[in-house]
N, C-alpha and C positions, 0 to 999 in steps of 0.2 A: 485506357480503362473505359469499359462500357458503362452506360448509365445504370444498368442492372447491378453491376459490381459496386459502383459508387453508392447506390441506395442501400446496399447490404452492409457496407463497411462502417464500423463505428470509429470515427476519427478521434483517437485519444489525444493526438497532438493539438488539434484545434480546440478541443474542450479544455485541455490542460492550460492552454494559453489564455483562455477566458478566465479560468480560475486565478492564474498568475496576474493578469491585468487587474482584477478586482483586489487581489492581495496587495499589489503595489499601492493602490489607493488607501488600503488599511494602514500600510506602513507609513505613508505620508501623514495620515491623521495622527498616528502614534507619535511620530517625530515632532509634529506641530504642537501637540499637547504636552509632551514630556521633555522635549529636547534630547531624547535618547533614541538610539537606533536599535531595533530588535536584532538579536543575534542567535544563530543556531550553531551549536558545537557538535562536530562530528568526530567520532573516535574510531580509528582504524587500528586493529592489532594485526601485525604481520604485513606481508608484502604481496598478497594475492592481487594480480593485475586487474581482474574484473572488479574487485571491491574498490581498488584505488581509483579506477575509472568512474565508478558510481559516486564516490565521495567528491571527486572533482566536479562532476556534473551537478551535484547538489549545491556545491559552492558557487558555481556559475549562476544557477537559478536564484540563489539568495541575492547575489549582486545585482541581478537583472531587476529585482523588485525593490532594490534600495535597502536590503537587509545585510547585516554583517554575517560573516561565516568564519568560525574558528575551527581549524582542522588540527586534531591531535593525532599524531602517528606514533604508535608504540611498537617496539620490536616483537617478533614472533614469540620470543621466549618469555614475554611478560607473564607473570603469574596472575591468578585470579585476584589475590590480595592486592597486588599492585594496581590492577585495573580498577577494582572497586574503590581504592583510595583516590585514583585520578578522577573517576566519575563523581565521587562524593565531593571532591573539590569543585568541580564544575557545578554540581547541584547547589553548592553554597554560594556561588558567585552571582551576585545580584545583577550583573551585566549580561549573564547568559540566560536566555529564555527557554530554549529547547535543547535537548541532548539526544543524539542519535548514536547508538553503538552499531557500527556496520556489521551486518550478519552475512555469512557465518564467521564467528570468531574461531581461532584455532581450537582443536578438539580438546585440549587440556584445560580450557577455560570453562568455568561454571557460568554459563550465560545467564541463568536465572538470577544468580547472586549479583551479577553485573547489572542486569536490568533493574533489579530492585533498588540499586543505589541511585538510580535516576530520580526516583520520587514521582508521584502522580502529577505535580504541577508543571514539571518540565518533560513529561512523558509524551512528546508530540508524535510518537510512533505507536502509541497504544500497546506497549510491551510489558508493563508492570502487572503484577497480579491484581492490583487495585483497578487499573485501567481495563483489564480483561474482564474482571468481575462486573464492573459498571457496564461494559458492553452487553453482557448477558442480561443485565437488569434494565437495559434501555436508557441508562442515564449517563452514558459515557461523555466525558469532557473532550477527549481526543480519541477518535477511532483508529484502529490499526490502518496504516496508510493505504496499503493495496486494496483491502476490502472497502474502505471508505471511498477510494477513488473509483472502484467499480460501481458502487452505489450512485455516485455522482454521474457517471457515464450512463447508467441505466435511466436515471431521471432525465438526463439531457436528451435521450432518444425516446422519451415518453413510453418506456417499457412498463407495461402493467405488471406489478409484482404481487399485489394483494390477491390471494386465492390461487395463485399459480404454484405449480410444483417445481421447486428448484433443487437441483442435484449438485452438491459440492464434492468434487473429487480431490481429496486431500484433507488432512486434519491437523496441520501444523498450528502451533499457538499464535503465530503471527499472520496466518492467512486463512486456512480452512476453518478453524474454530470461530474466529471473530466474523468471518464471512457468513457463517451459518447464523450467528447471533443477529447480525444486521438484517439478514433476509427474514428471519423470524419476526423481528421488530417491525418489518414492513408487511407483515401478515402473509408471507409465503408459507407454504408447506415445504419443509426442508428435509432432504435426505443427505446425510454425510457418508461418503464412501471412502474407502482406504485400501491398503494393501491386503487386508484380510477379507474384504468384501467378496462374496460369491455372486456369480451371475451379474457382474458389473454391466456388461452391455445391455442386458434386459432392463436394469434399473435406469440407465442413462436414457434409454428409448422412451421412458415415461416422462422425461423432464421437459417442461416449458422453458426453463432457463438452466443452462449448464455452465458451471464454474469449474474450469480445469486448472488445478493447482497441485499437480502431482510431481513435477520436476522430471518428466520423462519425455523426450522428443517424440512428437507425432503419436502419442499414446492413445488418444481418443480417435477412434476410427469413424469414417463418414457414415457407415451403415448403423452406427449406434445412435444417430441423431434423429429425433422425431421431426417430421416435416413442420417447418415454421418455428422451430426452437430458436432461442437467442443464446449465442455461444460467447462466453467471456473467457478468453484464453490468458490466464495469468502466468503461464510458463515462459521462460526465456532460457533457451539451451544453446549450446555451441552451434555456430553457424546461423544465428538469427532464426532459430526454429522454436515454435511454441510447443505446448503439450497436446495440441489438436492437429490432426492431419488436415491442414487448411483446405487444400484443393479437393479432398474427398468430402469434407464436411460442408463446404461452401454451398453446393446445390441444395442441401436440405435446410439450411438456416434461413431465418427471416432477417437476422442481424448477426454479425460476427465481428470480433476484434481482430485486426491483423497483428502480426508479430514480425518486426517491431512496429511501433506507432499506435498501439492500442492501449493496453492497461499500463504499460511502463511509464509513459509520460504523466499519467494520472497519479501514480504513486508519489512521484517527486513533487508535483504541484500541490498535492494534499499535504505533504510534509511541510512545505514552505508556508502554506496558508495556515496550518495549525500552529506553526511557530509564531506567526503574527498574532493569532488569537491568544496564544499563551502570554505573549508580551503585553497585550491589552489587559488580560486578566491580572497579571502580576503588577502592573503599573497603574491600574485603576482607570483605564481608558474605555469609554463607552463607544463602541464602534457602530 
């Protein structure tokens, strides 16, 4: 790997490890003060292999920082009512500090109803209506993990956000919309693009910061990129391919996240760190 390549790549693995190392210290402080170990509960509905892999990965990261992980696996035929009941039980359990419903749930599940059962105090993935509303008001307790991880990575690489034009491609409630809120809170001028946006390449060409979160492999083309732009690829598609045509975009970018090894590790590290913060909040520990 050439020095030029190294200088442009934003190393999400290394940054995530620093977040996790600091989180491990938080966990030790919490245990020392309370005698209790923070715990993240993950809920998986169905048997999607990729989702199962993600859940296992999150469990391993919990263990690595000294935190407990409770994995709840429910059959694909689970109803919304059954899922809401299970999540409500976890929300009432004083030994559970954070709850994650692995996305996406099967199509017959009302995800919004399931998310709302988590409650704001244990919403360590920023998915409840309260959490999303607080993000737009700039008072979020726990930000949506992927956008929050991206913001951490931007800060780590000293990317100037204030006054810059950021283009977010994608408008999902767990990525595109909270991403826009966080960038606005950091004083960027933000454009949100989506499937109905016309002249998308021309809009992207104006961006100082591009956030690709559309879920389509190699969707963002190299000639869309303004020279010197910072590219954050939040996509992860089959074959370890992101939403940005990396090879074509690389020459134009000043900084760019690889896939894998860029945004993905930051998402998990943020989830674990916010679970530790939730435990501290619930148990009255001053970190």
